[in-house]
C-alpha positions in Angstrom: -7.7 -20.7 46.2 -9.9 -23.1 44.3 -13.6 -23.3 43.6 -15.8 -26.2 44.6 -19.5 -27.0 43.9 -21.8 -29.9 44.8 -25.4 -30.3 43.7 -28.0 -32.8 44.8 -31.5 -33.0 43.2 -34.5 -34.3 45.0 -35.5 -36.1 41.8 -33.5 -39.1 40.8 -34.6 -38.6 37.2 -33.1 -35.1 36.9 -29.7 -34.6 35.3 -27.9 -31.9 37.2 -24.6 -32.1 35.5 -25.2 -29.2 33.1 -26.1 -27.2 36.2 -22.9 -28.3 37.9 -21.0 -27.2 34.8 -22.6 -23.8 34.9 -22.0 -23.3 38.6 -18.3 -24.3 38.2 -17.9 -21.8 35.3 -19.1 -19.1 37.7 -16.3 -20.1 40.1 -13.4 -19.9 37.6 -12.2 -16.6 39.1 -11.0 -18.7 42.0 -8.7 -20.8 39.8 -8.5 -22.0 36.3 -5.4 -24.1 35.7 -7.4 -27.4 35.7 -10.9 -28.7 36.4 -12.8 -31.9 37.2 -16.4 -33.3 37.5 -17.8 -36.3 39.3 -21.2 -38.0 39.4 -22.7 -41.2 40.6 -24.7 -43.1 38.0 -24.6 -45.7 39.4 -20.8 -45.9 39.6 -18.5 -42.9 40.3 -17.7 -41.3 37.0 -15.0 -38.6 36.7 -14.0 -36.2 34.0 -11.1 -33.9 34.4 -8.4 -32.0 32.4 -5.9 -29.2 32.4 -7.1 -25.7 31.6 -10.2 -23.6 32.1 -13.4 -25.7 32.0 -15.3 -23.2 29.7 -12.7 -23.8 27.0 -13.0 -27.5 26.9 -16.6 -28.6 27.5 -19.9 -27.5 26.1 -22.7 -27.3 28.6 -25.4 -28.5 26.1 -23.5 -31.7 25.3 -22.0 -32.4 28.8 -20.7 -36.0 28.7 -21.7 -37.0 32.3 -25.2 -37.6 33.5 -26.5 -37.9 37.1 -28.9 -36.4 39.7 -26.0 -35.8 42.0 -22.7 -34.2 41.0 -19.7 -32.3 42.3 -16.8 -30.4 40.6 -13.7 -28.4 41.1 -11.7 -25.6 39.4 -8.1 -25.5 40.6 -5.3 -23.0 41.4 -2.4 -25.3 42.1 -0.8 -25.3 45.6 0.4 -28.9 45.9 1.7 -30.6 42.8 2.0 -29.2 39.3 -0.7 -28.4 36.8 -1.4 -31.9 35.4 -4.5 -34.0 34.7 -3.4 -36.4 37.4 -3.3 -33.6 40.0 -6.7 -32.2 38.9 -9.6 -32.9 41.3 -11.7 -34.9 42.1 -9.4 -37.4 43.7 -10.4 -40.9 44.6 -9.5 -43.8 46.9 -8.0 -47.1 45.9 -11.4 -48.6 45.1 -12.5 -45.6 43.0 -15.7 -45.4 44.9 -15.0 -42.2 46.9 -14.5 -38.8 45.3 -13.2 -35.6 46.9 -12.9 -32.0 45.8 -11.0 -29.6 48.1 -10.2 -25.9 48.5 -7.4 -25.1 51.0 -4.2 -26.8 52.3 -3.9 -29.9 54.5 -0.7 -29.2 56.3 -0.2 -32.6 57.8 -0.7 -34.5 54.5 2.9 -35.8 54.4 2.5 -37.6 57.7 -0.9 -39.0 56.8 0.2 -40.1 53.3 3.1 -42.0 54.9 0.8 -43.8 57.3 -1.6 -44.7 54.6 1.1 -46.0 52.3 2.3 -48.2 55.1 -1.2 -49.6 55.3 -1.1 -50.5 51.6 -2.8 -47.5 50.0 -1.6 -46.4 46.5 -1.5 -42.7 45.6 -1.9 -41.4 42.0 -1.3 -37.7 42.5 1.1 -35.2 44.2 -1.8 -33.4 45.9 -2.6 -33.1 49.6 -6.3 -33.7 48.7 -6.0 -37.3 47.7 -5.3 -38.4 51.3 -8.9 -37.5 52.3 -10.4 -40.2 50.0 -7.9 -42.8 51.3 -8.6 -41.8 54.9 -12.3 -42.3 54.4 -11.6 -45.7 52.7 -9.6 -46.7 55.7 -12.4 -45.6 58.1 -15.0 -47.6 56.2 -13.1 -50.8 57.2 -14.4 -50.2 60.7 -17.9 -48.8 60.1 -20.5 -49.0 57.3 -21.8 -45.5 58.2 -20.4 -43.2 55.4 -21.1 -40.0 57.4 -19.3 -41.3 60.5 -16.4 -42.7 58.5 -16.0 -39.3 56.7 -16.2 -37.3 60.0 -13.6 -39.5 61.6 -11.3 -39.0 58.5 -11.8 -35.2 58.6 -10.9 -35.0 62.3 -7.4 -36.2 61.3 -6.8 -33.3 59.1 -4.8 -30.2 60.1 -5.0 -27.1 58.0 -7.6 -25.2 56.1 -10.1 -26.9 53.9 -13.5 -26.9 52.3 -14.5 -30.3 51.1 -17.3 -31.9 49.0 -17.3 -35.7 49.1 -19.4 -38.3 47.4 -19.4 -42.1 47.0 -20.9 -44.6 44.6 -21.6 -46.8 47.6 -23.8 -44.1 49.1 -25.4 -42.6 45.9 -28.0 -40.4 47.5 -25.9 -37.9 49.4 -23.0 -35.5 49.4 -21.1 -34.4 52.4 -19.4 -31.0 52.6 -17.0 -29.8 55.4 -15.5 -26.4 56.3 -12.5 -25.3 58.3 -11.0 -21.9 57.5 -12.0 -22.0 53.8 -15.3 -20.6 52.6 -18.3 -22.9 52.1 -21.9 -21.9 51.4 -25.1 -24.0 51.2 -27.7 -23.0 48.6 -31.3 -24.0 49.1 -33.6 -24.3 46.1 -37.1 -25.9 45.9 -35.8 -29.1 44.4 -32.1 -28.9 44.6 -29.4 -28.3 47.2 -25.9 -26.7 46.6 -22.6 -26.6 48.5 -20.2 -24.1 47.0 -17.2 -21.8 47.6 -19.2 -18.7 46.7 -22.9 -17.8 46.4 -22.1 -16.5 42.9 -21.8 -20.1 41.8 -25.5 -20.9 42.3 -27.1 -17.4 42.4 -29.0 -18.1 39.2 -30.9 -20.9 40.9 -31.4 -19.6 44.4 -30.7 -16.6 46.6 -31.3 -18.5 49.8 -28.1 -19.5 51.5 -26.4 -20.6 54.7 -22.7 -19.9 55.3 -21.0 -22.7 57.2 -18.7 -21.9 60.1 -15.5 -23.6 61.0 -16.0 -27.2 62.2 -19.3 -27.5 60.6 -20.5 -29.8 57.8 -23.6 -30.5 55.9 -25.3 -33.6 54.6 -27.1 -32.9 51.3 -29.5 -35.7 50.4 -32.7 -36.3 48.4 -34.7 -35.5 51.5 -33.1 -32.2 52.4 -30.0 -30.9 54.2 -28.7 -31.0 57.8 -25.9 -29.1 59.4 -23.7 -30.5 62.1 -20.6 -29.8 64.2 -18.0 -32.4 63.0 -16.3 -32.3 66.4 -19.5 -33.7 68.1 -21.8 -34.7 65.1 -24.5 -32.8 66.9 -27.0 -30.8 64.7 -26.5 -27.0 64.4 -29.6 -24.9 63.9 -28.9 -22.2 61.3 -31.5 -20.1 59.5 -31.1 -19.4 55.8 -30.2 -15.8 54.7 -31.4 -14.1 51.5 -28.7 -12.6 49.2 -29.9 -9.5 47.4 -27.4 -9.7 44.6 -28.8 -10.1 41.1 -27.2 -12.8 39.0 -27.0 -10.4 36.1 -24.5 -8.5 38.1 -22.2 -11.5 37.7 -22.2 -11.4 33.9 -20.0 -9.4 31.5 -22.9 -7.7 29.7 -21.6 -5.7 26.7 -18.0 -5.4 28.0 -15.0 -7.4 26.8 -14.0 -8.3 30.4 -15.5 -8.4 33.9 -12.8 -6.0 35.0 -13.8 -3.4 32.5 -17.5 -3.9 33.4 -16.8 -3.6 37.1 -14.8 -0.4 36.6 -17.9 1.2 34.9 -20.1 -0.3 37.7 -18.3 1.8 40.3 -20.7 4.8 40.3 -23.6 2.5 41.3 -21.5 0.4 43.6 -20.1 3.4 45.4 -23.5 4.7 46.2 -24.3 1.3 47.8 -21.4 1.8 50.2 -23.3 4.6 52.0 -25.8 2.0 53.4 -23.7 0.8 56.3 -25.0 -0.1 59.7 -24.9 3.1 61.7 -24.9 1.2 65.0 -21.9 -0.8 64.0 -20.2 2.4 62.8 -20.8 3.9 66.2 -19.2 0.9 67.9 -16.2 1.1 65.5 -15.7 4.7 66.3 -15.8 4.1 70.1 -13.4 1.3 69.8 -10.9 3.4 67.9 -11.3 6.4 70.2 -10.5 4.2 73.3 -7.5 2.5 71.7 -4.0 3.3 72.9 -2.6 1.9 69.7 -4.3 1.4 66.3 -3.2 -0.7 63.3 -4.7 -1.3 59.9 -3.8 -4.6 58.2 -4.6 -6.1 54.8 -3.0 -7.4 51.7 -2.7 -6.2 48.1 -5.3 -3.7 47.1 -7.0 -3.7 50.5 -3.7 -2.7 52.0 -3.6 0.4 49.8 -7.0 1.3 51.1 -5.6 1.0 54.5 -2.8 3.5 53.6 -5.4 6.0 52.6 -7.0 5.5 56.0 -3.7 6.2 57.7 -3.5 9.6 55.9 -7.2 10.4 56.7 -7.0 9.8 60.4 -3.8 11.9 60.7 -5.3 14.8 58.8 -8.9 14.7 60.1 -8.6 13.4 63.7 -4.9 13.6 64.6 -4.9 9.8 65.2 -1.8 7.8 64.4 -2.6 4.6 62.5 0.1 2.0 61.8 -0.4 0.1 58.5 1.1 -3.4 58.4 1.0 -5.9 55.6 -1.0 -8.9 56.9 1.7 -11.5 56.2 4.1 -9.6 58.4 1.6 -8.5 61.1 2.8 -11.0 63.8 6.4 -10.0 63.1 5.9 -6.3 63.5 2.8 -5.5 65.6 2.7 -5.1 69.4 -0.8 -6.1 70.5 -2.5 -6.0 73.9 -5.9 -5.2 75.3 -5.5 -1.5 74.4 -4.8 -2.2 70.8 -7.4 -1.9 68.0 -6.9 -3.4 64.6 -8.8 -2.7 61.4 -8.8 -5.7 59.0 -9.7 -5.0 55.4 -10.5 -7.8 53.0 -12.8 -8.0 49.9 -13.5 -11.7 50.3 -13.3 -11.8 54.1 -11.3 -15.0 53.7 -7.8 -13.7 52.9 -5.6 -16.2 54.7 -2.9 -13.8 55.9 -5.4 -11.3 57.2 -7.4 -14.0 58.9 -4.3 -15.3 60.6 -3.5 -11.8 61.9 -7.1 -11.4 63.1 -6.9 -14.6 65.2 -3.5 -13.5 66.6 -5.0 -10.2 67.7 -8.0 -12.0 69.4 -5.6 -14.3 71.3 -3.7 -11.2 72.5 -7.0 -9.6 73.7 -7.0 -6.8 71.1 -10.1 -5.2 69.6 -11.0 -6.3 66.1 -12.8 -4.3 63.3 -13.6 -5.8 59.9 -14.1 -4.0 56.6 -15.5 -6.7 54.3 -17.5 -7.2 51.2 -18.8 -10.8 51.6 -21.6 -11.4 54.1 -21.0 -14.5 56.1 -17.3 -14.7 55.5 -14.8 -15.6 58.2 -13.4 -12.2 58.9 -16.9 -10.7 58.9 -18.1 -13.2 61.5 -14.9 -13.3 63.7 -14.5 -9.5 64.1 -16.2 -7.8 67.1 -17.5 -5.2 64.7 -17.8 -5.5 60.9 -18.8 -2.9 58.3 -19.8 -4.2 54.9 -18.7 -2.3 51.8 -21.7 -3.5 49.7 -19.8 -3.7 46.4 -21.7 -6.8 45.2 -20.0 -9.6 43.3 -16.6 -8.9 41.9 -15.7 -11.5 39.3 -12.4 -10.1 37.9 -9.3 -11.1 39.9 -8.2 -7.5 40.1 -10.1 -5.4 42.6 -11.7 -2.2 41.3 -15.2 -1.5 42.7 -14.4 -3.2 46.0 -11.4 -0.8 46.4 -13.5 2.3 46.0 -16.1 0.9 48.3 -13.5 0.2 50.9 -12.4 3.8 50.7 -15.9 5.0 51.1 -16.4 3.1 54.3 -13.1 4.2 55.6 -14.0 7.8 54.8 -17.2 7.4 56.8 -15.3 6.1 59.8 -12.8 8.9 59.5 -15.5 11.6 59.4 -17.2 10.3 62.5 -13.9 10.2 64.3 -13.2 13.8 63.2 -16.5 14.9 64.8 -15.3 13.5 68.2 -11.8 14.8 68.0 -12.8 18.3 66.8 -9.7 19.0 64.8 -11.8 20.4 62.1 -14.8 22.8 62.4 -18.2 21.2 62.1 -18.9 22.9 58.7 -15.6 21.5 57.3 -16.6 18.0 58.2 -20.1 18.5 56.8 -18.6 19.8 53.6 -16.5 16.6 53.3 -19.5 14.4 53.9 -21.5 16.3 51.3 -18.7 15.9 48.7 -18.4 12.2 49.5 -22.1 11.8 48.7 -21.6 13.6 45.4 -18.8 11.2 44.3 -21.0 8.6 42.6 -21.9 11.2 39.9 -18.3 12.4 39.7 -17.1 8.9 39.3 -19.5 8.4 36.4 -18.6 11.7 34.9 -14.9 11.0 35.2 -15.1 7.6 33.6 -17.1 9.0 30.7 -14.8 11.9 30.1 -11.4 10.1 30.3 -12.0 6.7 28.8 -11.3 7.7 25.2 -8.2 9.6 26.2 -6.8 6.8 28.4 -7.4 4.4 25.5 -5.3 6.6 23.2 -2.6 6.8 25.8 -2.6 3.1 26.1 -2.0 2.7 22.4 1.1 5.0 22.7 2.7 3.3 25.7 1.7 -0.3 25.2 5.2 -1.3 24.1 6.9 0.4 27.0 7.3 -2.6 29.4 8.5 -0.8 32.5 7.0 2.0 34.5 7.1 4.0 37.7 4.0 5.3 39.5 4.8 8.2 41.8 2.8 10.3 44.3 3.2 12.2 47.5 1.0 12.5 50.6 -2.4 10.9 50.0 -1.4 10.3 46.4 1.0 7.6 47.5 -1.6 4.9 47.9 -3.1 5.8 44.6 0.3 5.4 42.9 0.8 2.1 44.6 -2.6 0.8 43.6 -2.2 2.0 40.0 1.1 0.2 39.7 -0.3 -3.0 41.2 -3.2 -2.9 38.7 -0.8 -2.7 35.7 1.6 -5.4 36.7 -1.2 -7.8 37.8 -2.6 -8.1 34.4 0.0 -6.9 31.8 2.9 -8.8 33.4 5.1 -5.7 32.8 7.6 -4.4 35.3 6.0 -1.6 37.3 7.1 0.0 40.6 5.8 2.5 43.1 7.3 4.1 46.2 6.5 5.2 49.7 6.8 8.7 48.3 8.0 10.2 45.1 10.9 11.7 47.1 12.4 8.1 47.1 13.1 8.4 43.4 16.3 10.2 43.8 17.6 7.6 46.3 18.6 5.2 43.6 15.6 4.2 41.5 15.8 7.3 39.2 18.8 5.6 37.5 16.2 3.3 35.8 14.4 6.1 34.1 15.0 6.3 30.3 13.2 6.5 27.0 11.9 3.0 27.4 9.9 3.9 30.6 6.7 5.7 31.3 6.0 7.5 34.6 2.6 8.0 36.0 2.5 11.0 38.3 -0.3 11.6 40.8 -0.6 15.4 41.3 -3.3 16.6 43.7 -3.9 20.2 44.5 -2.3 20.4 48.0 1.0 21.1 49.6 2.7 18.4 47.7 2.0 20.0 44.3 5.3 21.8 43.8 7.4 18.9 44.9 5.6 16.7 42.4 6.4 19.2 39.7 10.1 18.7 40.6 9.8 14.9 40.5 8.1 15.1 37.0 11.0 17.3 35.8 13.5 14.8 37.0 11.9 12.0 35.1 11.3 14.1 32.0 15.0 15.2 31.8 15.9 11.5 31.6 13.6 11.0 28.7 10.9 9.2 30.6 7.4 9.5 29.1 5.3 11.2 31.7 1.5 10.7 32.2 0.2 13.2 34.8 -3.2 12.7 36.6 -4.3 16.0 38.1 -7.3 18.3 38.8 -5.1 21.4 38.3 -3.4 21.2 34.9 -1.4 24.4 35.0 0.6 25.5 32.0 3.8 24.4 33.8 2.5 20.9 34.4 1.2 20.6 30.8 4.6 21.7 29.5 6.5 19.1 31.6 4.1 16.2 30.8 3.6 14.1 27.7 0.0 13.5 28.7 -2.3 15.1 31.2 -5.5 13.4 32.4 -7.7 16.0 34.0 -9.8 14.9 37.0 -12.7 16.9 38.5 -11.5 19.1 41.3 -12.4 17.8 44.8 -11.0 18.2 48.2 -7.5 16.6 48.0 -8.5 14.2 50.8 -11.1 12.7 48.5 -8.8 12.6 45.5 -7.9 8.8 45.8 -11.5 7.9 44.7 -11.2 9.8 41.4 -7.5 9.6 40.7 -7.5 5.8 40.6 -10.0 5.6 37.8 -7.7 6.4 34.9 -5.1 4.0 36.3 -7.6 1.2 36.4 -8.6 1.9 32.8 -5.0 2.2 31.7 -4.2 -1.2 33.0 -7.3 -2.8 31.3 -6.7 -1.1 27.9 -3.0 -2.0 27.8 -3.8 -5.6 28.7 -6.4 -5.8 25.9 -3.9 -4.3 23.4 -1.4 -7.0 24.4 -4.0 -9.7 23.7 -4.1 -10.8 27.3 -7.1 -11.6 29.5 -7.5 -9.0 32.3 -9.9 -11.2 34.2 -7.6 -14.2 34.6 -4.0 -13.0 35.2 -1.6 -15.9 35.4 -0.7 -17.3 38.8 -3.3 -15.2 40.5 -6.7 -15.9 42.0 -9.4 -13.7 43.5 -9.5 -15.0 47.0 -6.1 -15.7 48.5 -7.3 -18.3 51.0 -3.9 -20.0 51.6 -0.8 -18.4 53.2 
């Protein structure tokens, strides 16, 4: 849940530290409670502090100089948020520096062994043991690479590491196990980073490392090896087609708002999936005796939509399970198919569930945004959602693109199951293709009204989001968006009918209720739920494509959405809820891109 970057220039005379600074700023979505930099010139120089790097240091007057540098932006997992716990961490001699993303689960045992050998620790982190382990190994060999490999082999857990030493000033080593690590290749520089966004301004040529691989970045080039054997691994670079400008705010106040308004373009890109992989996915699901969908957070809500779709379109039962509980609830065998949804492709709980399914012989399908990510590579079949970089912690455009890919799977399954007539499926497919324009139209039409609603309800710090049928996942996702970035209490349910089973006692004049009312068989029941909330003085915000006089009368606000087939309603109905969360957050003076205690990629369990 941290961001790491290492840069080596071929030219000893070049100062790369301003570049390292810029690359690290691009990774702040991964963590921003502390930061640190290191360079070798000729000694190991370290600068670190608490807080977000962009608020403390100016790139033009960066205080460190060197042709080799590495850095870290932190989201705390071991030890509090202190300058001492900020990375990089060093050994007793202050000649070895380490930055780390992940968790070393056997650090207590290793720390105890090292203390018994005389090592002195200066932090509470698990990371610091790596520097001391290398120091210990250098007592038996003068080969820095060998000593580091031997040290890394002692580690248990998940980690991406970048390591440098003043005694070996012309190289950086970077290791990967269960945490993302990407090599960037420029004409005169080499990068190792948690995400391609970090160095995208400088190169689009990259190589994702796999588990148990490491790279040696030197003045002369780079090599990739397997750290279990130290044998070279031959991997060809890939070209990332993302434009760096996509990773900037542009004219918006926040990345989250920018990414909401990028959704029409991003959604269109979701149609360009690999049809051969889609065919394989469909065949896998058709042959399965039991089907699960598992994910976390926003991705889980996309999975809930998938559950409704397959029931309605193909009469296929899909069991949704939160990734962190998957092993406790799911029955998996060779006839089981599991769909894994993750924006980053590195979500720790989902990755753990994936590896459990593989051990049990189940079939694995990935729905992922990041090419080269762990889930993308480890699933038997992976469809990419093509949402591009998503900087804000809260998922917006990746959620819509996940839905798009899931719709495309559902439509293909419907053709095989023949529950619907051919023309009905074709009509749904045609409407799906029209959604980019409708997303754009909806955002343009509702943004001002949602902004006005936000001004009215900004001081109401508790809310319910309610829906029925395929509106349930939308209500859940809208509620999550609000509480993620406003820090206000917000709750949703597995169906608005649950209101009367206890929770309705919380509804009063200090609460607003967001009601998702699509034009299907759930319409009348939702009218009843709205009346229940209104009669208890709750302020009701209704999102609907069918604003009847009765609905208008019972609601304080009505946000009208273009009328589409109710099965497609999740794509449009979530838009005002995304905007509402952003606008309320801005009115509260909070940063929607950096909610406290959250990070974009949850790569630890």
